[in-house]
C-alpha positions as CSV (number, residue, x, y, z in Angstrom):
1,M,113.2,94.9,106.8
2,A,110.3,94.2,104.5
3,L,106.7,95.3,105.1
4,P,104.6,92.2,104.7
5,I,101.6,94.2,105.8
6,I,101.5,95.9,102.4
7,S,100.4,94.0,99.3
8,Y,101.5,96.5,96.7
9,V,101.8,100.2,95.9
10,D,100.4,101.8,92.8
11,I,101.8,105.1,91.4
12,R,99.9,107.1,88.8
13,F,100.3,110.5,87.3
14,V,99.4,112.6,84.3
15,V,101.6,114.7,82.0
16,H,99.6,117.4,80.3
17,A,100.5,118.9,76.9
18,T,101.6,122.1,78.7
19,E,104.1,120.3,81.0
20,D,107.6,119.1,80.3
21,E,107.4,115.3,80.4
22,K,111.1,115.0,81.5
23,K,110.6,117.4,84.4
24,V,107.5,115.5,85.6
25,L,109.3,112.2,85.4
26,E,112.2,113.8,87.3
27,A,109.7,114.9,90.0
28,V,108.2,111.5,90.3
29,Y,111.6,109.8,90.5
30,N,112.5,112.3,93.3
31,I,109.9,110.6,95.5
32,L,111.2,107.1,94.8
33,P,114.0,105.6,96.9
34,N,117.4,106.2,95.2
35,D,118.5,102.6,95.5
36,F,115.5,101.4,93.4
37,Q,114.9,104.1,90.9
38,N,116.2,101.9,88.0
39,D,113.9,99.0,89.1
40,I,110.6,101.0,88.8
41,L,109.3,101.2,85.3
42,F,106.1,103.1,84.3
43,N,103.5,102.1,81.7
44,R,102.8,105.0,79.4
45,N,99.5,105.7,77.6
46,V,98.9,108.8,75.4
47,V,95.4,109.9,74.6
48,D,93.9,113.0,73.0
49,G,92.3,115.5,75.3
50,H,89.0,117.3,74.8
51,Y,90.6,119.8,72.5
52,G,92.9,117.3,70.7
53,N,95.9,118.1,73.0
54,P,97.9,115.0,74.1
55,I,97.6,113.8,77.7
56,T,100.0,111.1,78.8
57,F,99.1,108.8,81.6
58,F,101.8,106.9,83.6
59,N,101.3,104.1,86.1
60,T,103.1,101.3,87.8
61,R,102.4,98.7,90.5
62,I,105.2,97.9,92.9
63,N,105.1,94.4,94.4
64,D,108.6,94.0,95.6
65,K,108.6,94.2,99.4
66,E,112.1,95.8,99.6
67,I,111.1,98.5,97.2
68,I,107.8,99.0,99.0
69,R,109.6,99.4,102.3
70,A,112.1,101.9,100.9
71,L,109.4,103.9,99.2
72,V,107.1,104.1,102.2
73,E,110.1,105.0,104.4
74,N,111.1,107.7,101.9
75,I,107.6,109.2,101.8
76,S,107.0,109.1,105.5
77,S,110.4,110.6,106.4
78,K,109.9,113.5,104.0
79,L,106.2,114.3,104.7
80,S,105.9,117.3,107.0
81,V,104.3,117.1,110.4
82,L,101.4,119.3,109.1
83,D,100.7,116.9,106.2
84,K,100.8,113.9,108.6
85,E,98.4,115.8,110.9
86,E,96.1,116.3,107.9
87,L,96.2,112.6,107.0
88,S,95.5,111.8,110.7
89,M,92.6,114.2,111.2
90,E,91.0,113.4,107.8
91,F,91.9,109.7,107.7
92,D,88.6,108.5,106.5
93,R,89.0,110.7,103.3
94,Y,92.3,108.9,102.5
95,V,91.4,105.3,103.2
96,D,89.0,102.9,101.5
97,K,88.7,99.1,101.8
98,G,92.3,98.5,102.8
99,S,93.9,101.1,100.5
100,F,95.5,104.3,101.7
101,Y,95.5,107.1,99.1
102,I,97.8,110.1,99.1
103,R,98.3,112.7,96.5
104,L,101.7,114.4,96.2
105,D,102.6,117.7,94.6
106,K,104.4,117.3,91.3
107,Q,105.8,120.8,91.4
108,V,107.6,120.6,94.7
109,A,108.6,117.0,94.1
110,L,110.9,118.5,91.4
111,Q,112.7,120.1,94.3
112,E,112.9,116.8,96.2
113,I,110.1,117.9,98.6
114,I,107.2,115.6,99.4
115,K,104.0,117.5,100.1
116,L,100.3,116.7,99.9
117,V,98.2,118.4,97.2
118,I,94.7,118.1,95.9
119,S,94.9,118.9,92.2
120,D,97.1,117.4,89.4
121,P,99.0,115.1,91.8
122,I,101.3,112.1,91.8
123,R,98.8,109.5,93.1
124,I,100.0,106.9,95.5
125,R,97.8,104.0,96.5
126,I,99.2,101.8,99.3
127,R,97.2,98.5,99.4
128,F,97.4,96.8,102.8
129,I,96.7,93.1,103.5
130,K,94.2,94.1,106.2
131,S,91.1,96.0,105.1
132,K,89.5,97.5,108.3
133,N,90.1,101.2,108.6
134,E,91.2,100.9,112.2
135,D,93.9,98.3,111.3
136,V,95.1,100.5,108.4
137,M,95.2,103.5,110.6
138,E,97.3,101.6,113.2
139,I,99.7,100.4,110.5
140,C,100.0,103.9,109.0
141,R,100.9,105.2,112.4
142,S,103.5,102.5,112.9
143,I,105.2,103.2,109.6
144,G,105.3,107.0,110.2
145,M,102.6,108.2,107.8
146,L,100.4,109.6,110.5
147,V,101.0,111.4,113.8
């Protein structure tokens, strides 16, 4: 079943010079639905950091409704009740103008665990067709992202 209530999903993350790019990519692919991992390609942009060290930015936009459904189901099924409570209690911090933003831990994603984190995350933006916070909250509850 597709989720026509979601316009698209953006995924962004950074690989620092001190990180193993292959491991970070593996961590990101661990949060993606298995059936669609080969269908999701990331744009890659390398820039020089403040001290000349390379910083690699990755991003993609997912528009395919079946991939979106599978991704959202995967994330919501693996988020802990504590993380869902955090998202529910602090909902206004995670939503803006029809977009729901979550940050996932790269380190634990390597172990196929999905967990919220604040710093150095895998950034997920779920863009809904509706833009009112109340509507987005109701939808997030219905898809299992909130308690």
